[in-house]
N, C-alpha and C positions, 0 to 999 in steps of 0.2 A: 069462755075458755081463752087463755092467753097462749098463742102459738108463735114460736120463733123459728124462722127458717134461716139456714146458712145457704146463700144463693149465688148462683152464677147468672147467666144472661137468659138466652132464649128458652132453654128447657125449664128453668125455674119460673120464668114469667108465665109460660103456658100452664105449668102446674098450679101456679097461684090462682089463675082464673078458675080452675076447677075446684080448688080448695075453698075459695070464696063463694062459689055457687053451692057447694055442699054445706058450708058453715058460715053463712052470711053475718052472723052475730059475733063471730070470733074476733078477738083483739089480736091482730097479726102484726108482728114486727119482722121485717126482712133485713138481715145483715148482709149487705151486698159486697161482692168481691171487687176490690180495686186493684188487684194485681195485674189486670189487663190494661190499666190506664196508660196513656202515652201523651206526648206533646207533638203536635204536627202543625206546621206553619205558625208556631207561636201560640196555638190553642191547646188547652188542656182538655183531653177527651176521656170520658169514663164510660166505656162501652157497656159494661154489665149494668151499672146503675141506670143508664139511659134506656136500655132495653126494657128493664122492669118498669121504669117510669112511663115510657111511651105505651107499652102494652096495657098496663092497668089503667092508664089515663085515656085510652081510646085513640091514641095518635100514632100507633105502630103500623108499619107496612106489613100487612098480614102475609103477603106472598113471600117476602124474603125472610120475615121473622125478626128483622132488625131495621133500624132507621125509621124515618117519618113517612107516614102515608102522604100521597099526593106530592111527593118530593120532586124538586127540580135540581138541575146539576150545572147551573151556569157558572158558579164560582169554580167548580172542579174543572170545567172545560177551559176556563181561563188559565188555571194552574197548569193544565196539560199543554196549553198553547205555549207557555213559557218553558216547557220541558223540565218542570221541577221534578227532582228525583223522588219525592215522596208521593207522587200522584197516584200510586197504587192503592192508597187508602181512600175509599169513597166517602167524602164528606159532602152531603147534600146541602142545599141552601138553607132549608128550614133547620136542619141539624146544626149547621154552623151557628145559627142564632143561639142555641143552647150553649155551645162551647164558648161563644163570645161572652155570654153572661157569666159562665163559670170562671173563665180565665180572668175577667175583670174583677170579680169578687175576690178571687184568690190573691190577685195582685194588690188588692186594697187591704189585705190582711185577714180576710174571713177564712175560717176553717172549711174543709171540705164538707163537714157535717152541716155547717151553717148554710153553705151554698146549696147542698142537696135539699135541705128543708125549704129554701126559697124556691128552687126549681120545682119541687114536687107540689108546692102549694098551688101553683098554676093548674095542675092536672087533677086536683081534688082526689088524690089516691085513697082507696079504701084500706090501705095499710100504711104503716110507718116504715119508711125506707131509710136506713142509715148505712153509711159506709163502714167497712170493717175497721178502718183506721183513718185518722186525719193526716198521717204522715205520707209522704210521697214514696210509694213502692212501685216497682215495675218488674214484671217477669221477663227474664231473658233465657234463651236457649242457646246452647253451643251445639253446632251441627257439623257434620262432615262436609268438607269442601276441598277436593283435591287441588284446587287452584289457589287456595289460601295458605299462608305460612303455617307450617306444622299440620297441614291437612284439615284444619278446622277454622270456624269463625263463629262469632257471637252475634246473635240477632235479638232484637226485641221480639217478644212472643207474637205480637200482631204482624210484624213483618214476616215471620216464619209462617204464620197461618194465612194471612190475607195475600201477601205478595207471592209466597212460594207454595201456597196450598198444602202445607205440611208434607212436602215431597222430599225434604232433605232429612237424612238419618240423624236422629237426635243422640247426642253424647251426654249432655248434662242439662239440667234445668235449675235456675236460680231465681229466687225472688229478691231482687236487689233492695236493700233498705229494710227488710222485714225484721231483722234482729233488733234494730233500733226503734221500731214502731211500738205504739201502744194502742189499745182498743179505743175506738172513738167513743165519745160520750153516749151512754145508753146501751152500748153493746153488752157489757157484762151484766147489767141490770136486766136486759131482755132475756139473757140466758138463765140467770139465777131465778128470775121471777116467772119463768114459763111453766105452763102446765104440760106442754108438749114441745119438743124440739124436732124439727123435720129437716132432712137433707133431701131436697127434691132432686130429680134427675139433672145433675150438673157434672161437668168434667171434674173427676176426683183429683186431678193433678194440678190444674191451673185455675180452677174455680173454688172448689171446697178446700183444697190444700193450702192456698195462701191465707184463707180466713183462719183456719186452725193454727197456722204458723205465727199469727200475731201473738206475741207473748201475753199469756194470761187467758187467751180464748179457749184453748184446749183444756186447760185446768178447770175453767169455769164450766165447760160442758161435762167434764168428768164429775164435778161436784154437784151439778144440778140435780134436784130430786125428780125432774121431769123425765119421762121416757124419751129416748132418742131413737127415731125411726127414719130409715133411709129408703129411697127407691132407686133401684139399679139404673144407671145410665147405659148399661151394656145389655143388649138383648140378642140372644143367639150368637154370642161371641163377637159382636161388633157394636160400636156406639150407634145409637139411634141417629145422632147428629154430631158433627164435629170430628175431632181428631184424637180422641182419647186413646185409640188403638196405636197411635204413633208415639204417645208419651208414656203410657203405662210401662212398656218394656224398659224405658230408660230409667225408671225407678225400681225395676225388678218386680213388677206386678203383672200377673197374668191378665190378659184381656178377656175377662169373663165376669159374669154376675157374682160368682163365688169369690173370684180373685179380688174384686174391689171390696166386697164385704170383709174379707179376711185382712185386707190392707187397712181398713178402718179399725177393725178389731172389735172384740166384745168388751163392754164396760166392766164386766166381771173379771177381766184379765188385763186391764189397763188400756183398752181401746175406748171407742166412743159410742158404739152401737148397742142398743138393746134389741132392735128388730130390723129386718131388712126384707123388702119386697122384691121379688124377681118376676120376670115375665113367665107366662105359662110354658113357653118353649124351653125355659131353663129350669123346669120343675125338678129335674134330676140333681140340681145343685142344692136343693133344700136340706137334705140330710147332712151334707158336708158343712153347710153354714151353721146348722143347729148343733153339730158336734163341737163347733168352736165356741158355743155359748151364746149364739145370736138367734133369737126367734126368727123364723122365716116362713114366708107364704108365697105361693106362686099364683099370680093373677094377671089379667091383661094389662100391659103397661104401655101400649102404644097410645099416644095422645092425639087421637084422630079428631076429636071434637070436645067441646066443653063438658057435655054429659059423661063422656068416657073418662075424662080427667077427674070429674067430680066423683065418679065411682072409685077411681084409684085413691083419691083423698079419703073417701069414706072407709075403705079397707085399711088404710094407714092409721086412721083414728081408732078403728076397731082393734087393730093389732096393738096399738099403744095402750088401750084399756086392758087388753089381755096380759101384757107384760107388766103393767102397773100392779095388777092384782098379785 
């Protein structure tokens, strides 16, 4: 089976481990979000790509869910000693090695796809990881700030999330450069050639949203013969992890399992979903989702361990077969 995922970082990486445990023989392609990418200290950082790479390669810090295991922080301590303004973003020494290689290759004229292939080769990943685009795109948020001109200011998403802990009210969200971008090599082929397309639990606004916004990607999903099945990142009216509840209202979407499903919409009416899994505590949302033309099922969605996630993946595959018929 050929399975293609549109993926963010931590939630997607953890889901992938369960999917691979359930379907070890599947040919899996992960289309990774690069809207979170940023440049710090002259280094190009791809947080979501790296989280998937480290997690599936066995080098992830399991306690934090991101960054390298057995990390040290000597370089960051030196940066902070110089009182550098961007020291709010924690780049560990091992992690910096990855960003040095990425930046050097990009500066030498390699594409992000080529760089990602080089980096992932070291980790012997059981999936093919490709960026959504080779173009440089970055997500920015406009937030309320009474001390700024006109009472607002614009921040890179990472500064909003990491430095300010998503505490500032969001007015607008923009993925800079997305309109001029094109799908990276292999992206459209992975979608059109898939037997199943999955949306793992990822932020619908700043993880899945930017991937679908790359010109041509959404149309490819709509045209694909493969069932499209998503798993809700919202459980009991709140995100399992992250700040989706801070961002969804800014785009007019209710912070609920049903709200996100209806935001993506049914393929039968121009959306992208054939099926949607919600957590058991959101079982009362199933009728509303199904009325919109999306098959729905309520199952445990907390990723407590790999066996639990494998069961989530199994239900997603079973639901895909049901809607395929």
